[in-house]
N, C-alpha and C positions, 0 to 999 in steps of 0.2 A: 413719462407715465410713472406714478408712484409705484413702489415695489416694497415688499416686506423683507427683501434681502439686504444685507449690508452692502455698501458700495464696494465695487471691485475695481482694481486697476485694469488697464487695457490688456496687459499680459495675462492676468488671472482670468479675466473674462474670456479671452480667446482660448486659453488652455482648458478651462472648465467647460466651455461651450463645446469644444471638440470632444471632451469626455462624454458629455451628454448626447451629442450626435452619435458617438460610437455606441453608447448603450442603446439608444433608440434603434440604430441599425441592427445591433445584435438581437434586440428583442424581436424585431420583425423576422429574423431568421430562425429563432428558437422553435422547436416543435411544440405543439400544444402540451401543457402540463409541465414544461421545463421552465424554471423560474430564473429571473434575472439574478437573484441572489446566488443560485446554484451556479450559474454561468460565471459570475464574478469570482467564485471561490473554486473554480476548477471542477465543478460538478459536485462538490461536497455540500449537500444540503444539511448535513448533520454537524452540530457543534462538537468538536473533539476535545475541548478543554484547553486550559492554559498551561497545565502541567505536562509538558512533553520534553523528555520522557518522564515516567514516574520516578519519584525520588527513591522508592523502595520497591522490592518485588511484591506485588499485591497478592493477598490471600483470598480476597473476595472481590466480586464485581458489583455488588449492590447491597443496599441496606433496607430492611423492613423494620420499622420502628413502631411498636405497639404501645400507644400512650393510654394509660388508665387515668383519665382526667378526673381530678378531684382529690387524689392522694389516697391510694389504698392502704389499709392498715397492715404493716409488716408483722404486727404482733398476732394477727389472726390468720396469716397466710404463710410466711416463710421464716419468721424469726421466733422460734419457740422459746418462751421464757418461764420455766417452772417457778423460778424464784419470785417473779412478779405475781404469780397466782398465790403464793404464800403470803405476800404482803397486801393482798386485795383488801381494800377498804381502809388501809392505814395511810398515814401521811407519807408523801414522797420525801426521802431524805434531802434536807436542804443542801447537803454537800454536792448533790447532783444538779439541783435546780437553781441555786443562788446565782443571781445576776444573769440568768439565761433568758433569752427572748422567747416568748410564746405568743400565740395569736390572740384568741378570745379568752384564754384562761389568765391573762395578765392580772395580777392583783387578787386573784381568788385563792382559796385554800386548795392545795394540790394533793389529790388523793390517788393512791395506786388503784389501777383497774386491771384485774387479772385477765388473761386470755379468754376469749368468749367462744373459741372453737377448739376442737380436739386436733392433735397432730398425730401423724404416724410416719414411719420410715418407708421410703419408696426406693425401688431399684436396687441394683447391686451396690450403688454408691451409698445407700442408706440415708439419703437426704431427708431431713425432717420438713415436711410440708403439710399444710392443713388438709383435713379430710374433705373440706369443701372443694378441693382441687384434685380430684382423682385423675382427671385428664392430664394435667401438668405433672402429677405424680407418676403417671405411666411413662412419661418421657424424661424422668429425672436423670437417666443416664445419658441424655443428649444435651442437657443444659448446664450452664455455669451460673451458680447463685452467688451474688455479691451482696453480703449483709452489712456492709460498712459504707454505704453511699451517703453523701452529704450534699447539701445545697446552701447557697448564700441567702435564698429568699424564703420567706415564711408565709406569704399570702399567694393566692392562686395565680392571678394574672402575672405578677412579676416572676413567680416561680416557673410558670410555663415559658415566659420570655427568656429566663435564664437557661432553662433546660434546652430550649430551641436555638438560642443565639449565642450563649456564653456570656450574656450581659443582661442586667435588669433594665438597661436603658433602651427604650423603644427606638427602633430605626436601624438596628444591626441586622445583617443578613442571617437567615435561618440556616441550620446545618445542611438541610437539603439543597438550599441555594448554593452554599459554599461547595458542596460535593459536585453538583452538576456544572457549576462554573469551572471547577478545577479539572474535572474528568470528562465532561460531556455525558452522553447517553448512547446506548446501543439501539434505542427505540427509534424507528424511522418515522412513524406516524402517530406517536404519542409523546406527551411531555416527558422530560427526564425526571421530573419531581411531581409526584401525584399524592393527593391527600384525600382520605375518606373518613367521614365522621358518622358515628352511630350513637343512638341513645336507646336504652331499653326501658324497662319499667322502673319508675323512681319518682323522686320529688322534682324540684326545680333546679336542675344543674346549672352551674355557671356557664355562660356562653364561651365558645372558643372563637377568639377573634381571628380574622383572616390574616392579620399582620403576624401571626405566629409562623406562617410559612412565606413571609415576605422576603424579597430579595434585598431589602435594605438599600445600601448604596451600590450594590452590584447592578449590572444591567437588568432591566425589568424582565427579560425573557427567562431568567433563572428563578423566578418566584414559583412556588408550588401552585398547581392547578387542582382545585377541589372538584371531585366527581361525586355527584349525589347518588345515593344508593336506591332511591325511589323516584319514580317519574323520569323526566328528562335528566340524564346524568350531567349535562351542561345546559344552562339556559340558552335559548335561541340556537340550539344545535341544528334543529331541522330547518330547512328552507321554507319560506312562506308558500302558500298555495300559488301555483303558476310559475314558480321559479325552479327550473331544472338544475341539476348538478353542473351540467355543461355551462349554463348561463352564469351560475354562481362562480364557476371557475374563471370565466371571462372577466367578471367584475374584480376578482382577487388579482388576476394578472394585470389588469389595467391600473388598479390602485397601487400595486407594488411597482409597476413601471414608473408611475408618477413619483412615488417615494424615492425610487432609485435615482431618478433625474434630479430631484430636489437635493438628494444627498451629495451629488457632485458639486453642488453650489455651497452648501452649508457645512458639509463634512461632519455630521452629527452622528455619533455611534448609536444613539437611540433610534435612529431611522432604520439602521440595519436590524435592530431588535424588533422594530415594528413590522418590517417586511417578513422576518422570520415568524412572528406571531400570527400574521395574516395567513401565511402558508400553513402553519401548524393547525390553526383553527379550521382551515379548509380540509386538511387531511383528517382531522378528528371527526368531521362530519361522517366519514365513512368508517374509521377505525373504532371509535368509541362505542357505537351501538353494538358492533360485533363483540367487543371486549365485554360489555356489560351483560350480554345475553348468555347467562350461565345455564340456560335450558339444554344446551348441547353437552353439558357435563354428564358423565355416567351417573346413574342413580346411586351407586355405591359411594361415589365421591361426595355427592350432596348429603348423603347420610353420614359420611365421615365427619363433615363440618357441622351438620345439624342445621341446614338452612334450606330455604326454598328460593327459587330464582326471583330476584327483584324485591325481596322482603326488607331490604335496607338494614338488616341486622349486622352486628359485629361479626357473626359467623359468615354471613354473605360477603362482607368486606374482606375477611381473611381469605376466602376463596378468590375474590378479585385480586387480592395482593399476589397470590400465586400466579394468576394469569398475567398480571402486569410484569412480574419477574420474568416469566417466560418470554415476554415480548421485549425485554431489554431495558425496561425502565430502571433508572439508576437508584432512585430514592423513593421509597413508598412509606407513607406515614399514616397510621390508623389512629383515630381518637375514639375511645368509648367513654361516654360521660356518666357522671353521677356516682362517683366513688367518695363523695364528701360527707362522711358519716359522723357529724357532730353529735348525733343522737341516734337511737334505735339501730345501733351497730349490729346487735345480735339478730335483729329481724331483717335488716336490709342487705347486709353483706352476702348472705347466701343467694340473694337475687342476682347480684352482680356476678357471683361465681358461676351460676347457671348460665348466664348470658355469654360468658367468655371462656370458661375452662375448656370445654370440648373443642372449640374452634382453635384455641392456641395450640393444643396438642395436635389437632388435625393438620394445621399449617406446617408444623415441624415434620410430621410424618410424610405429608404429601411432598414437601420440598425434597425430603431425603429419598423417597422412592423414585423421584424423577431426576435424581442426580443434581439437584439445584442447591441443596443445603451446603455442600462443600464450598460453593463460591457465593453464598449469601450470609450476611450477618443479620441475625434477628435480635432485637432488643425489646424487652418488656419492662416498662418503667412508668411510675407516676411522676408528678412534678415534685412531690415530697412524700413523707410518710405521716404517721399519726403518733400522738403522745402516749406514753405509758400511763398517764393520768386520765381520770374520768372527766367527761364533760356531760352535763345534763341540761339540755334546753327544754325539750318537750319529750315526754315518753321516757323510754329506757335510755341508759347512758350511751354515749359515743366517745369519740376521741377528737382532740383538737389537732391543728396542723403541727407538723414536726419536721425539722430539717437537720437535726443533729445526728441522725442515724436511721437509715431505712434500707429497704431491700429492692434490688432489681435482678433480672436474670438475662443472660445472653445465650445464644446458640448459633452454630454455624461454623463456617470455615475458619480454622486457625484458633478457635476457642476451646479450652479444655472442657471436655464433656464429662458429666457426672462429677463435677468439682464444686466445692464451696470455698468462698474466699471472704476474709474479713469477719469481724464480729462487733457487736455492741456490748455494753456492760450488762451485768446480770439482770437489771431491770429494763433494759432496752432503751435507755435514754441517749447515751453518747456512743458514737462509733469509736472504738478503742483499739482495734487491731486492723492494720492495713487500710487506713482511712482512704476513701476514694472521693474525689471532687468531680463536679460536672465537667470541668476542663480536662481532668484525667480521662474521663469517659470519652469525651470528644477526641482527644489525642489518640486514644486507642482505636477508636472507630476509623479515624483517618489513616492510622498506621496500617490497619488491615486492608485498606483500599490502595495502599501504596504511596501514601502522602506523609511526608515529614511535616507535622503540624507547625513547627517553628519556622519552616521555610515557606509556608503557604500564607502569604500576606497580600493585602491589597491596599494601595495608597488611597487615603481619603482624608480630606481636610488637613493635609500635610503630615499625616501619621500613617504608619504601616500597621493596619489592623489585621487581626487573625481571629479565627473561631475560638481558639483556646486562650485568648487574653494574654496578659504579660506576667501572670503570677507564678510561673514556673510549673506548668502542667507536665505530667509524666505519662508515658505509655505504661499501662498496667501489664507488664510482661509476665508476671506470675500466673495470669489466667490464660496465657497464650501457649500454644503448642510449639 
């Protein structure tokens, strides 16, 4: 009879057949709900990671990455440039811009565009932050502001890809996938890497491709799982009418048993990943609705974040991020779209500030009051920043893409609180003091998780790949306690 399997020798056939019979016998003895995968791994249903033991003493257990998609302007938020205001309307000095890559302003007259918001000093540290961010200003003594961030990419999609994977080439694993592959997750019934996307009031923001949280060449089980903030959090999460949870469990166990038997023949690691994902999906049918139902949160907590249950807002996603952190999820990534202000910066930036400022501050406060901030690394970042030069498409001016110097901030375990690091030049074009690359940021993140970035590699196509590339990334030790 024809078969899809490769021909086997008599010895291999007998050996693998015995394994299959053993698994079948074992499956018949397992109590309901106990998986073949769990039995085959000594009862461990959870992936514990390939880094055993940790390279370093970890300072944090998890990462919450707040992505401001579109590239927020550092010049109206965290990088105050009084000198740029003095040069408003004048030509940008060619000594700064000659030979430099820009996006849409290439070949055009480059004119200085002064800051469009007011700044003030916040906290005991005296950090200069825009008045549009009173919430973030109120936690100035909890965050570390890095004003010398740079990126290799100048356009949105490759810049997101670079920030997420350390490479502009599509197909590399995302940082969340690297982390969960390396360390596993403490969550029993939720994925180790979860993504939430929100969009407030605005124009037509660039789409966020699901490949930004892809596992790349790592096993598929380590890709991020997107949970939707409105409606069903995961499509097809609920069983069809007439299908009970017990019946669904029977189907999952039967499919996984067939997969396990097939694996004894073909020895394909992706089959183990498939078994694990079937089981995770079954567990999520019970765990995800409970996670997403924030109606059980006290009223004062919902008011702290400024959200209502199930509204799909960035504020609601920040509250969900805290709930995910409590449940042991290793890597949580939030995207808030529409920071791409090529025009009407003065009118539209305040809208984005209102949508995100209160929730960012609430997340830090809530983590801290629950004792979670000490072992959580929070990162706030766009894929790049904006130019000191004006751009006018329609309406009032905005700013073009800029990757030579922009601002991010961090908070949490092992990061210096109330601290500012790095600087750009007086007009905000180049990072000139303590320059930080994306690979440096990734190396620092891994360091805080207990991973030596140079030793964390995976063989693919004959090469040893790593999140931080081969260009000499460094841990930013000056911002660590």
